[in-house]
N, C-alpha and C positions, 0 to 999 in steps of 0.2 A: 230681883227681878230673877236669878238662877233659881233661886229655892221655889219659887210661883210654877216656874216651865217644871222641875219637878213635881211638884205637887198637884199639879193638873196631869204631866203622865202618867203619875199612879195612879189616881183618880179615872182616867182612861182605860187604864188597864184593870182595874178592879171592878167597873162597872162591864167592861166586854167580859171578865171572868164569872160573874154573877149572872151575866143576862144566859151565857153560853150555859150554864150549870141548869138555869130556869130552864131552857127549852130542851135541854137532855131530859130532867123530871119527867116533861110534860108530856114526851115522846114516850117514854116508857109506860106513862101511865093510860095511855091510847090502848085502846081494845084492837087489836088488829082487823084488818078487812078480811070478811070472812065472804066465801062466793058459793052456791049453792052448787052441790055436786052436780045436779041434774044439766045447769047451764055450761059448766067447764068438759061433762061428755059430749052437748051439742057441739060448742067450740072445736072441738077434738075431732069429731065425726065430718064437721064440715070441713074443716082443714083437711081431712084426709080422702075424703071426697072431692075438695077443688085439687088438691094433688093428684089424687090418681086420675082425674076427668083431662088433667093437663099434660100429664105423661104419657097417658095413652093417644089424646092428641097429636102429641110430640112426635111418637113413634111411628103414627100413622103417616103423616105426614113426610117423615124422612124415610118410610119403606121405600124402595125402587117397586111398580110395578100395582102402587096401592091409588086411589085416588084419594089419598088422605084430607085434602080441602072441602070434599065433597062427602065425607063421613060424617056425622053430627053425634057425639058422645056425651051421655048423664051420666051422672053419680048420682045413688041414693044408697047410703048404709053401705058402701062397700059392693053394690052390685051395679054393673055399667051395662047400659042398653046403647048400643048402636044402632044408627038410624042412616038413610041417606032418601034424596028424591031423584039421583041420578043410580040407574041400573049400573048393576057391576057384576064379572063373573063368578059364578060359584067358587073356584078358587081362588078370588080376591076375596071373597067373602070368608072363607077358610083360614086365609092369613091373616085378617085382621081380626078375628075370633081367636087365634092364635096368640099373636101378638098382643092382644088383651089380656090374655088367661096368664102370660108370666110376668105382670106385672106386681107388686107386692099389695097388698092389702086387698086385692081384685077377690072379691068371696064368688060372685057369679057373673058371667056374660049371658046377656041378651040379644043376640042378633035377628031378631025379628023384624025390626025396622027395615034391613038394608033390603032394597033390592036388587035380587039377582037373576040377572040372563036364564 
């Protein structure tokens, strides 16, 4: 009985070793997944634009004297557009633009959509 148990354990160990070797050989023969360069660029731009929009919005919300919750922020390829349905002062508009320009990744700021008094 003891010899049978040893033989069974040895057979199991050999089977596992051979199975692992087969999986390893199979994994190395498969071609790596290739992603089109254009798709990677689009994903990076989308992530960057989303990050910029979030950062601008949070900075405007935390700035005293700026109605950050009333200012809409949109970003496209690093160009940030600010707009509002509520009128703000020229000083608030200038501060909002200045805050936006300081954020990393911002290429330009359009504040034409901000209604200033």
